[in-house]
C-alpha positions in Angstrom: 80.0 54.2 20.3 81.9 53.0 17.5 80.5 54.4 14.1 80.4 54.0 10.4 79.5 56.7 8.0 79.3 54.5 4.8 75.8 53.2 3.4 77.3 49.9 2.2 80.5 49.5 4.3 81.0 46.1 6.0 81.1 47.1 9.8 82.4 43.7 11.2 83.5 43.2 15.0 87.4 42.9 14.8 88.9 39.6 16.0 87.9 38.8 19.5 90.7 39.6 22.2 90.6 38.7 25.9 92.8 41.4 27.0 89.9 43.9 27.7 87.7 41.1 29.4 90.8 40.5 31.8 91.0 44.1 32.6 87.3 44.2 33.2 87.7 41.1 35.4 90.2 43.0 37.4 88.1 46.2 37.7 85.1 44.2 39.2 87.4 42.2 41.5 88.5 45.4 43.1 85.2 46.6 43.6 83.8 46.1 47.2 80.5 47.2 46.0 78.8 45.7 43.1 75.0 46.6 42.9 72.9 44.1 41.2 71.4 45.9 38.1 75.0 47.3 37.5 76.7 43.9 37.6 73.7 42.4 35.6 74.1 44.9 32.7 77.9 44.2 32.7 77.3 40.5 32.4 75.0 41.0 29.7 77.2 43.0 27.4 80.1 40.4 28.0 77.8 37.6 26.9 76.6 39.4 23.8 80.3 40.3 23.0 81.0 36.4 23.1 77.9 35.7 21.0 76.4 33.6 23.9 73.0 34.4 22.4 72.6 32.6 19.2 68.9 33.9 18.7 70.6 37.2 17.3 73.6 35.8 15.8 74.5 39.3 14.8 77.5 40.1 16.8 79.9 39.3 14.1 78.0 41.8 11.8 77.5 45.0 13.7 76.2 46.4 10.6 73.1 44.5 11.3 72.5 46.0 14.7 73.9 49.4 14.4 71.6 52.4 14.7 71.4 55.4 12.4 68.9 57.7 10.6 68.8 55.7 7.6 68.3 52.2 9.2 65.4 53.4 11.6 63.4 55.9 9.6 64.2 54.7 5.8 64.4 50.8 6.7 62.1 50.7 9.5 64.2 48.6 11.5 63.3 49.8 14.9 64.9 47.0 16.8 68.2 48.5 16.3 67.0 51.3 18.7 67.3 48.4 21.6 70.0 46.3 20.3 72.7 48.8 19.3 73.8 49.9 22.7 74.7 46.2 23.7 77.0 45.5 20.9 80.7 46.7 20.9 83.4 46.6 18.2 86.0 45.1 20.1 87.2 44.0 23.6 88.6 47.4 24.7 85.7 49.2 23.3 83.8 46.9 25.8 86.4 47.3 28.6 86.4 51.0 28.5 82.5 51.4 28.4 81.9 48.6 31.3 84.5 50.1 33.4 83.1 53.7 33.3 79.6 52.2 33.7 80.8 50.4 36.7 81.6 53.6 38.6 78.5 55.2 37.7 76.3 52.6 38.4 77.8 52.2 41.9 76.7 55.8 42.6 73.5 56.2 40.9 71.9 52.8 41.7 72.9 53.4 45.5 71.2 56.6 45.3 68.2 55.6 43.1 67.7 52.1 44.3 67.8 49.2 41.9 64.3 48.8 40.8 64.3 52.7 39.6 67.8 52.4 38.2 66.9 49.6 36.1 63.9 51.7 35.0 66.3 54.7 34.2 68.8 52.5 32.1 65.7 51.2 29.9 64.4 54.8 29.2 68.1 56.2 28.6 68.9 53.1 26.3 65.8 54.0 24.1 65.9 57.7 24.3 69.9 58.0 23.5 69.2 55.9 20.3 66.3 58.1 19.5 68.2 61.1 19.9 70.9 59.8 17.7 68.3 59.1 15.0 66.9 62.8 15.3 70.6 64.4 15.3 71.4 62.5 12.2 68.5 64.0 10.6 68.8 67.4 11.9 72.7 67.1 11.0 71.9 66.3 7.6 69.4 69.0 7.1 71.3 72.0 8.5 74.7 71.0 7.1 73.3 69.7 3.9 75.4 66.5 4.3 73.4 63.1 3.7 76.5 61.3 5.1 75.1 62.2 8.5 71.8 59.9 7.7 74.1 56.9 7.8 76.2 57.5 10.8 75.7 53.9 12.1 76.6 53.3 15.7 77.1 50.4 18.5 78.0 50.6 22.1 77.0 51.6 25.5 78.7 54.9 25.7 75.7 57.1 25.1 73.9 55.9 27.8 77.2 56.3 29.8 77.3 60.0 28.8 73.6 60.3 30.0 74.6 58.5 33.2 77.6 61.1 33.8 75.3 64.2 33.3 72.7 62.8 35.8 75.6 61.6 38.4 77.0 65.0 38.3 73.8 66.8 38.8 72.6 64.6 41.8 76.0 64.0 43.3 78.1 67.1 42.1 81.3 65.6 43.7 81.0 62.5 41.4 82.7 64.9 38.8 86.1 66.5 39.1 87.0 70.0 39.5 89.9 69.4 37.0 90.5 67.8 33.9 93.4 65.3 33.4 94.3 66.1 37.2 95.5 69.7 36.2 93.1 71.7 34.1 90.7 73.6 36.4 87.1 73.4 35.2 83.8 72.7 36.6 82.5 69.3 37.0 79.2 70.0 35.1 81.4 71.2 32.1 83.6 68.1 32.1 81.3 66.0 29.9 81.5 68.7 27.2 85.1 68.6 27.3 85.1 65.0 27.3 82.9 65.2 24.3 85.4 67.0 22.2 88.6 65.5 23.4 87.4 61.8 22.9 86.3 62.7 19.4 90.0 64.3 18.8 91.8 61.2 20.1 89.4 58.7 18.7 87.9 59.8 15.2 86.0 56.6 14.6 83.8 57.1 17.8 80.0 58.5 17.2 80.2 62.0 17.8 76.5 62.4 17.5 76.0 59.3 19.6 77.8 60.6 22.6 76.2 63.9 22.1 72.8 62.4 22.3 73.6 61.1 25.6 74.5 64.1 26.9 71.3 65.7 25.6 69.1 62.9 27.0 71.0 63.3 30.2 70.3 67.0 30.5 66.3 66.5 30.2 66.4 65.6 33.9 62.8 64.2 33.4 61.0 63.5 36.6 59.0 60.6 34.8 62.6 59.1 34.2 63.9 59.5 37.6 60.7 58.9 39.3 61.6 61.2 42.1 62.4 65.0 41.8 64.9 65.3 44.5 65.4 68.7 44.3 61.7 69.9 44.4 61.1 67.5 47.4 64.1 68.5 49.2 62.8 72.1 49.2 59.9 70.9 51.5 61.7 68.8 54.0 65.3 69.6 54.2 65.6 70.9 58.0 64.1 70.2 61.4 65.2 73.3 63.4 66.8 71.8 66.7 68.1 73.5 69.9 71.7 73.0 70.7 72.3 69.9 72.7 73.5 70.3 76.2 76.6 68.1 76.0 79.9 70.1 76.0 82.3 67.9 73.8 86.0 68.2 74.3 88.0 69.4 71.3 90.1 66.1 71.4 86.9 63.9 71.7 87.0 61.0 69.3 83.9 58.7 68.0 83.8 55.2 67.6 84.0 54.5 63.6 81.5 51.8 63.6 77.9 53.1 63.6 74.6 51.7 64.9 71.3 51.9 63.0 68.9 53.8 65.0 66.2 54.4 62.4 65.3 52.7 58.9 67.9 50.1 57.5 64.8 48.2 55.9 65.4 49.7 52.3 63.6 52.4 50.8 59.9 52.6 51.4 56.9 54.0 53.0 56.1 51.8 55.9 56.9 53.1 59.3 60.3 51.1 59.6 61.6 52.6 56.4 62.8 55.9 55.0 63.1 57.4 51.5 64.8 60.5 50.9 65.6 61.8 54.5 67.1 65.1 54.8 67.0 66.2 58.2 66.9 65.0 61.9 66.6 66.1 65.2 67.6 64.1 68.6 65.7 65.2 71.9 66.9 64.9 75.2 65.3 61.2 75.6 67.5 60.2 72.5 64.2 59.9 70.3 65.0 60.7 66.8 63.0 62.9 64.4 63.4 62.8 60.7 62.4 64.8 57.8 61.4 62.0 55.6 60.8 64.1 52.5 60.0 61.5 49.6 57.3 60.1 52.0 56.3 63.7 52.6 56.2 63.4 56.3 58.1 63.8 59.7 58.6 60.8 61.5 59.7 60.1 65.1 61.8 57.1 66.1 61.5 56.2 70.0 64.7 55.5 71.6 65.6 51.8 71.0 62.4 51.2 68.7 62.7 49.4 65.5 59.4 51.1 64.0 58.6 54.9 63.7 55.6 57.0 64.2 54.4 59.9 61.8 54.1 63.2 63.6 52.9 66.4 62.3 55.4 69.2 61.3 56.0 72.6 59.6 58.5 75.2 59.6 58.6 79.0 58.6 61.7 80.9 56.9 63.1 84.2 57.0 65.8 85.6 54.8 69.1 86.1 57.2 71.8 85.6 54.6 72.1 86.1 51.1 69.6 87.7 48.8 72.0 89.2 46.5 71.6 86.8 43.7 73.6 83.7 43.3 77.4 83.8 43.6 80.4 83.2 45.5 80.7 86.7 47.4 80.4 86.7 51.1 77.0 88.6 50.9 75.9 85.9 48.1 74.7 82.0 48.2 74.7 79.4 45.7 72.3 76.6 46.6 72.3 76.6 50.2 70.7 73.5 51.5 71.1 73.3 55.3 71.3 75.5 58.3 72.0 75.6 61.9 71.0 78.2 64.5 73.4 78.4 67.8 72.7 79.7 71.2 73.6 83.4 70.3 71.4 83.0 67.6 73.9 83.0 65.1 73.0 81.3 61.6 75.5 78.9 60.0 74.5 78.1 56.3 75.8 75.2 54.3 76.5 76.6 50.9 76.3 73.6 48.7 77.7 74.8 45.4 80.2 77.1 46.9 81.5 74.2 48.9 81.6 76.2 52.2 80.0 77.1 55.4 79.0 80.9 56.2 78.3 82.1 59.7 75.7 85.2 59.8 75.8 86.6 63.4 72.7 88.3 64.7 72.7 91.8 63.7 76.0 91.7 62.0 76.8 93.7 58.9 78.9 91.1 57.2 78.8 87.3 57.1 82.0 85.2 58.1 83.6 82.4 55.9 83.9 79.2 58.6 85.0 76.6 56.5 86.1 75.6 53.1 85.8 78.3 50.1 88.8 76.4 48.7 87.1 74.8 45.9 85.7 71.1 45.7 88.3 68.5 47.2 89.2 66.0 49.7 92.1 68.2 51.5 91.4 69.1 55.2 91.1 72.4 54.3 88.4 71.7 51.6 84.7 70.4 51.8 82.8 68.5 49.3 79.1 69.3 48.9 78.0 70.3 52.3 74.9 68.4 53.0 74.3 68.9 56.8 75.6 71.0 59.5 75.7 71.3 63.3 77.5 73.4 66.0 78.3 72.5 69.5 78.6 74.8 72.8 82.2 75.3 72.1 81.6 76.5 68.5 83.1 73.4 67.0 81.5 72.8 63.5 80.3 69.3 62.2 79.9 68.9 58.4 78.2 66.3 56.6 79.9 66.1 53.3 77.8 64.5 50.3 80.9 64.4 48.1 83.3 62.4 50.0 80.7 60.5 52.0 82.3 61.6 55.4 81.7 63.7 58.6 84.3 66.3 59.1 84.8 68.4 62.6 86.1 71.8 62.4 87.4 73.3 65.7 86.5 76.7 66.2 89.2 79.1 64.1 90.7 76.0 63.0 91.9 76.0 59.5 91.7 72.2 58.8 89.2 69.5 59.5 89.4 66.0 61.1 87.3 63.0 59.6 85.3 61.7 62.5 82.8 59.4 60.5 83.0 57.6 56.9 85.4 58.8 54.4 86.6 55.2 53.5 84.5 55.1 50.3 80.9 54.7 49.4 79.3 51.5 50.9 76.9 50.0 53.5 79.3 48.7 56.0 78.9 50.0 59.6 82.0 52.2 59.2 80.8 53.7 55.8 78.4 56.0 54.6 76.6 56.8 51.3 75.7 60.6 50.8 75.4 61.7 54.4 72.8 64.1 54.8 71.8 65.8 58.0 73.6 65.7 61.7 72.4 65.9 65.1 73.8 65.1 68.7 72.0 63.6 71.7 73.0 64.7 75.2 75.9 62.3 75.7 77.8 63.7 72.7 76.9 60.6 70.2 76.5 62.0 66.7 73.6 60.7 64.5 74.1 60.9 60.6 71.2 60.4 58.1 72.9 57.7 55.8 70.7 59.0 52.6 72.0 56.3 50.1 71.7 53.4 52.5 68.2 54.4 53.7 69.1 54.4 57.5 70.3 56.6 60.4 73.6 55.8 61.8 74.6 56.7 65.4 78.5 57.3 66.2 79.1 56.7 70.0 81.5 59.0 71.5 84.6 57.0 72.6 
């Protein structure tokens, strides 16, 4: 957000330039996935920048639309709360905001769906402006400095900061584990580092505006997101499944193009739809059972059917690993999400936030690190947000990685993985995955993957 701290300053948009617009068009041209709401918001911001809407006739005088504590609480100009985020100081201000928004929109609109993403943006836009007004009042009172009442800001960056917080929360691999490519830092803290660094590099940006966006993002209000994904997942994240009978050769390969065997008709509660599927099981007849947690049901898809049938299901859990507090030691876990039990009754646990898979042999006194443990990343020795695991009869481990939208294979005692599905970017093509979540095999060795972000289950046939 651009800001001004003067009560009477003329806060004009600088001479229009096209360089930032050209850069933005290049970004759009390179993107293979342009969700409709994300694209519409970008177009709206560009049209407003070029003053296409004569009704407002305000873009040349940003002082008429910028939002501050004074303009809202003292002058009662409440329209600024909605208008200010869509106006920008110059073409580069517009470019940086929209390029950043494009990437976040691709992640979150795909995850939440267009309808709920539009609602999310509406709420974030209003709440970010309101938060800026409240922060201005608070800063003025605590620091005894009335200038904060007149900190007047425009731009979409408060909303973008809020989206970054949300994206890091729901898709942790969205963030990086390094800052500027070489400074190690947890992804969840990068937004705070960016807040400070951006202020140091560009002093005329609105610190309070960016801080307002972060605080709104941290609210994590279920009424904003409509669905509390973590709470729902605790009820329907796993269907316990016996090991499939197929013995898969260690050099086996799978056809990279998947076949939709369940869902694929968008998000919803009809029997041909899925909403937030988190676990699956394939029986000997290739019928697929899915934990459809947002619909609070277990649904069965008969082999070859285009519609599912709701069935009853329940699970009972027993602590077999961890129990020593959250942490990264071998006797601790940090957000375990999926597990698998092999024929020897060893329990494999996907430890999401520690980026690893642990093996807990029956009656053993200590656990065994099977994969990962090298931090968040895309190298063959790393995993990124374990979101589903399965083990075959040879002890080969298969991991659904939410962070890189792929399925990897770890041969027993191997130190590196092989990508067998996805891993070519987020998308809805047959050879792409968007937040894979849950794995299973059929008796022929074909692998089934819940494609969470595309509301479908993909089958990758063994080659």
